[in-house]
C-alpha positions as CSV (number, residue, x, y, z in Angstrom):
1,X,95.5,73.9,154.3
2,X,98.2,73.5,151.7
3,X,99.1,76.5,149.4
4,X,101.2,76.7,146.3
5,X,103.6,79.7,146.3
6,X,104.9,79.9,142.7
7,X,107.6,82.1,141.3
8,X,107.2,83.5,137.8
9,X,110.2,84.2,135.5
10,X,110.2,86.2,132.3
11,X,111.0,84.7,128.9
12,X,114.8,84.3,128.6
13,X,115.4,84.2,132.3
14,X,118.8,82.8,133.1
15,X,119.1,81.6,136.7
16,X,122.9,81.3,136.4
17,X,123.1,85.2,136.2
18,X,121.3,85.6,139.6
19,X,123.0,88.0,142.0
20,X,124.6,85.9,144.8
21,X,122.7,88.0,147.4
22,X,119.4,86.7,145.8
23,X,120.6,83.1,146.3
24,X,121.3,83.9,149.9
25,X,117.9,85.5,150.4
26,X,116.2,82.4,148.9
27,X,118.3,80.1,151.1
28,X,117.4,82.2,154.2
29,X,113.7,82.1,153.3
30,X,113.9,78.3,152.9
31,X,115.5,78.0,156.3
32,X,112.8,80.2,157.8
33,X,110.1,78.0,156.3
34,X,111.7,74.8,157.6
35,X,112.1,76.3,161.0
36,X,108.5,77.4,161.0
37,X,107.5,73.8,160.1
38,X,105.4,74.9,157.1
39,X,107.4,73.8,154.1
40,X,106.2,70.4,152.7
41,X,107.9,70.7,149.3
42,X,110.1,73.1,147.3
43,X,111.3,72.8,143.7
44,X,113.0,74.8,141.1
45,X,112.1,74.0,137.5
46,X,114.4,73.6,134.5
47,X,114.1,76.4,131.8
48,X,110.8,76.5,129.9
49,X,112.6,75.2,126.7
50,X,112.9,71.8,128.4
51,X,109.1,71.5,128.9
52,X,106.8,69.2,127.0
53,X,103.1,69.6,126.7
54,X,100.5,66.8,126.1
55,X,97.2,67.5,124.4
56,X,94.5,65.2,123.1
57,X,94.1,65.8,119.3
58,X,90.8,65.9,117.4
59,X,91.0,62.2,116.6
60,X,91.6,61.3,120.3
61,X,95.3,60.7,119.9
62,X,97.6,62.3,122.4
63,X,100.0,64.8,120.9
64,X,103.3,65.7,122.6
65,X,104.8,69.1,121.7
66,X,107.9,71.0,122.8
67,X,107.4,73.9,125.2
68,X,105.2,75.0,128.0
69,X,101.4,74.6,127.8
70,X,100.6,78.3,127.4
71,X,102.7,80.8,125.4
72,X,103.0,83.7,127.8
73,X,105.5,86.4,128.7
74,X,106.2,84.7,132.0
75,X,106.3,81.1,133.3
76,X,106.6,79.2,136.6
77,X,110.2,78.9,137.5
78,X,109.9,77.2,140.9
79,X,107.5,76.8,143.7
80,X,106.9,75.9,147.4
81,X,104.0,73.9,148.9
82,X,103.3,75.3,152.3
83,X,101.1,74.0,155.1
84,X,99.4,77.1,156.6
85,X,96.1,77.9,158.4
86,X,94.7,80.4,155.9
87,X,95.2,82.6,152.8
88,X,96.4,85.6,154.9
89,X,99.3,83.5,156.2
90,X,100.0,82.3,152.7
91,X,100.1,85.8,151.4
92,X,102.5,86.8,154.1
93,X,104.9,84.0,153.0
94,X,104.2,84.9,149.3
95,X,105.4,88.5,150.0
96,X,108.6,87.1,151.6
97,X,109.1,85.0,148.4
98,X,108.5,88.0,146.2
99,X,111.2,89.9,148.1
100,X,113.7,87.0,148.2
101,X,113.2,85.9,144.5
102,X,112.8,89.4,143.1
103,X,110.0,88.1,140.9
104,X,106.2,88.0,140.7
105,X,104.6,85.4,143.0
106,X,101.3,83.5,142.7
107,X,99.6,82.1,145.8
108,X,96.9,79.5,145.4
109,X,95.2,77.1,147.8
110,X,95.0,73.4,147.0
111,X,91.5,71.7,147.1
């Protein structure tokens, strides 16, 4: 099974101000995931201000707007796609991500 492990950042999050020890913790977690043979993809996202959203308008035309799809207090800042046997294993890795990234984590299985 594949699982999304997503990191959530608050509005105004500035990755350039991350403590160097956090960067090392994330690097160490990535190495652990690779060594365990579970990481299929990892990616950090640009700030939410760079996002564009596409919606279908009332007349059927597509409308492109600046910003993330939902206006919330937090947004996805990066994520992993992990190949794991079950949700329990995914939650174990999600807990490690929560500690390394010092941020809320969402774990969700793919179909």
